[in-house]
Structures are given as C-alpha cells and as structure tokens.
N, C-alpha and C positions, 0 to 999 in steps of 0.2 A: 492504084488501089492502096489503101492504108488501113491497118488494123488499129483501132483506137479504143482506149478504155471508155466505158459508157459515160464516165464523167466528162470526157472531152467531146463527145458527140453532140451535135447541135441540130436543131430543126432546120430543114432545108437540105441537109446532106442526103445523098443517095446511096442506098445499100449496094455494094459490089458483090456481096454474097448473101445467101439467105441467113437468117438468124434462127437458131434453134435453142430450145431449153436444154437443161442438163440431161433430160431423159431422151433427147433426140428428136422431139416433136418440133417441127418448123412452126415458127410464130410470125415470120415476115419473109416475104419473097425478095429475091434479088431485084433491084430496080425500084424498090419502095422508097419514097421520100420520107425522111424522118420528120415527125412532128413531136411537140413536147409531150403530148399524150401517149404516143408510142414509146418514147424514151422512158416515161414514167412507168408504163406497163412492163417494159423490158427490165427496169430496176426491180419492180415487185416480183418478177419471175426469177430473179437471180442471174440474169444475163450480165456478164461483166465486161464484155467487149463486142464491138461491131466492126465489120470491114466495110469501108465506104469508098466510093469512086474518087479517083484523083489522089491528091496528097494535100488535103486542106489544112492540116495542122502541122506546124514545124515543131517536132518533138525534141529537137536539139536544145539541151539546157533545161528541159522539163524535169520535174522531180523524178528521180530514178532513172533518167536517161543519161547515158554517157556516150560521148562520141567514139567512133570506131578506133580512132588513134589512141585515145586514153584507155580503151579496153585492151588494146594490144600491149600498151605499157604496163598495165596492171597484172598481166599474166604471171610474171615472175613471182609476185606477191601471192597470188591466188593458188599457184601450184607449189609453193615453198615446201610443203610437207611431203611432196611426192618426188623429190629431186632424184632418188635412186630408182624410181619405177619407170622402166622403158615404155610401157603402155601409156602411162600418164604423160610421158615426155612426147609421144606421138600425138596425143590429144592436144597438148599445149601447142605444138608446132602447127597442127591443123588450124587451131583457133587463131593463132598469130597470123598465119598466111591469109585466112579468111578476113580478119579484121583489117589487115593491111590492104587487101584487095577492095574491100568495101570503102575504106577511107579514100583510096585513090579514085574510086568511082564517084564518091560524093564530091571530091575536089574537082573532078572533070565536069560534073553537072553544074557546080557553082561557076566554074570558069566559062562554060558555054552560055550560062545565063547572064554573065556580066556584060555590060555594054562594051563594044569595041573601043579600043584606045585610038585616039587620033594621033598620028605621028608625023 
C-alpha cells in the first residue's frame, strides 16, 4: 500500500483505503479502480492524496522526497537551535534511529530484489 499525492495517481490504480473529503464524507470505497474522471472529481473536491494498493510509484528522488539515509544525516542541521534542550535531543535520537532502521529495511528489500550473483 502506498500513499500518493493526487498528482501522481493514475487511472487503473486500485484504492487500498477509502477516500474521504475534508468534512469526512466518503467519496470512494476501498477497492475502487481509479479512472481519470474519478481523479478529476477528487481534485475538484480538494482531495490531496490517495492510498493505493501495492507500491506503484518509486518516490525516491521525487520532488520533496529524501532518502532515509539523507534524512538521518540532516538531523544535526534541523535540530541545531535545540542543542541544549534534552527533550528535543530525545526526539532527534528517536528520528535518527527510525531513519536508520528504515534505510536498512530499504537496503534489504533492494538486496532481496536483486538477481543472485553467479559465483
């Protein structure tokens, strides 16, 4: 399952979760196949993202997307104004650990998907 900005959703994708408007009213059910008309309707209703089945779009390198490894590296810069704050230090450590874990998971998935080497 993958959450996508509406701009990256394409006809033929299948919704993994229902789509609701900002006021909470459901406008499409789980399992619905997206069509261009439905995507246009979502856009006119102000829906900004949908959750689709599978992982159809590689968001690595997409605008605004940063790998987990780079996110972990940027934490020192992002938390630079909170160096003396113990609470923010804990948050920074939690984020660092999370990003490193996710980076390791992504590396494992890529390694598993790679063809075996002949030796």
